C-alpha positions, -999 to +999 in steps of 0.1 A: +583+445-372+617+436-358+629+406-337+658+403-313+674+371-301+677+370-263+688+344-238+666+324-214+674+346-184+659+376-203+628+356-214+621+346-178+616+382-168+594+393-197+559+404-187+529+410-209+496+393-220+504+357-213+497+331-186+528+335-166+565+332-174+568+297-159+541+281-180+565+261-201+576+232-178+590+205-200+599+192-235+601+157-248+616+148-282+614+114-298+632+105-330+630+072-349+645+062-382+642+028-398+654+012-431+644-021-447+660-034-479+646-061-503+673-084-491+657-084-456+684-061-442+671-039-415+685-010-394+669+014-369+679+041-345+658+058-319+665+085-294+644+103-268+651+134-247+630+147-218+637+180-201+615+189-171+616+219-148+624+210-112+623+239-088+649+264-100+666+239-124+660+212-149+660+174-149+672+158-181+666+122-192+679+105-224+674+073-242+693+059-272+688+026-290+699+011-323+699-022-342+710-037-375+706-070-394+725-077-426+697-099-441+706-119-471+743-113-480+736-121-517+726-088-532+703-092-562+716-079-595+689-052-597+698-038-563+735-039-571+729-019-603+707+006-584+734+011-558+755+028-585+727+054-589+732+088-575+710+109-552+733+133-533+734+168-518+708+166-490+733+161-463+749+195-469+716+215-467+714+240-438+679+242-422+663+269-401+629+260-389+617+226-401+631+210-433+621+177-449+641+165-480+636+134-500+659+123-529+649+090-547+664+073-577+651+038-584+618+018-585+594+006-559+607+027-531+589+041-501+601+070-480+583+089-452+593+121-433+570+130-405+573+157-378+546+163-352+545+191-326+520+190-298+512+209-265+504+185-237+498+186-199+523+158-191+545+133-208+555+097-201+588+098-183+593+060-180+616+037-199+647+060-204+679+040-204+702+069-196+723+064-228+732+094-249+748+074-277+741+041-295+753+025-327+749-008-344+761-024-377+757-057-396+772-061-430+763-030-451+736-020-426+744+006-399+726+028-374+736+054-349+720+080-326+738+107-306+728+135-283+754+162-280+758+199-274+721+203-268+711+187-301+705+152-316+717+133-346+704+101-362+719+083-392+708+050-407+725+036-438+722+006-461+730-004-497+719+026-518+700+043-490+707+068-462+685+085-436+693+114-413+675+134-386+690+165-370+678+186-341+701+216-339+700+240-309+703+278-309+687+306-327+702+295-360+693+259-356+664+238-369+648+204-374+659+185-405+648+151-419+667+138-449+661+107-469+682+095-498+674+063-518+694+051-548+680+015-550+650-006-557+623-018-532+636+001-502+612+010-474+625+039-451+610+064-427+620+092-404+597+102-375+601+131-351+577+140-323+579+170-301+558+173-270+558+207-253+546+204-217+527+234-203+514+238-167+477+241-162+465+275-152+455+275-115+422+289-102+441+316-083+458+327-114+426+327-134+409+349-107+439+372-107+438+376-145+401+382-144+405+409-117+433+425-137+412+426-169+383+441-149+405+468-135+420+476-169+385+481-183+378+508-157+403+530-174+378+537-201+352+550-177+350+588-178+361+605-145 
């Protein structure tokens, strides 16, 4: 078996055993990363992207939000010691497909990487603020989210902890969730949800497909 990378214009003209070339009508991507430290420091970044087919083109909506709180500026001795620990290398990993990486050095930490992909009839298109970039910082806590070049980046950082989410476009791209903790008592999470919107098959198309299958079956009848 061989595979060839083609562009969208070529894919739109492909025919075969499927329910119409225009069945894919939209895509929504939601990314959220959050970080909580034992000193009550918090940081979060969230981004949403919605692409919907409209006639012969597409309508795109974006939403980017972030926030940070330094918490208690007096870092406990245990956390300071843990900040000198090392858990590195995840940020340089190249991912094709879906990759989830966790690197943890310390005690009492929690880290979650979750990706969900679903096929739906419609998605909620409300609440988008039109921002493609957002960043916030307070003390050692920082968060940022950016949509650019057809992809998305999220980064949330704090003392001894770093979170990343990447959505890279193109044939060589992928989905990556990276978590790195070198501290104690850190609670962190990455969540990515993809909703692929497909159009419902119409009764007319259903009858057309049924008739086509019936005619195809006649080919086996002896003449």
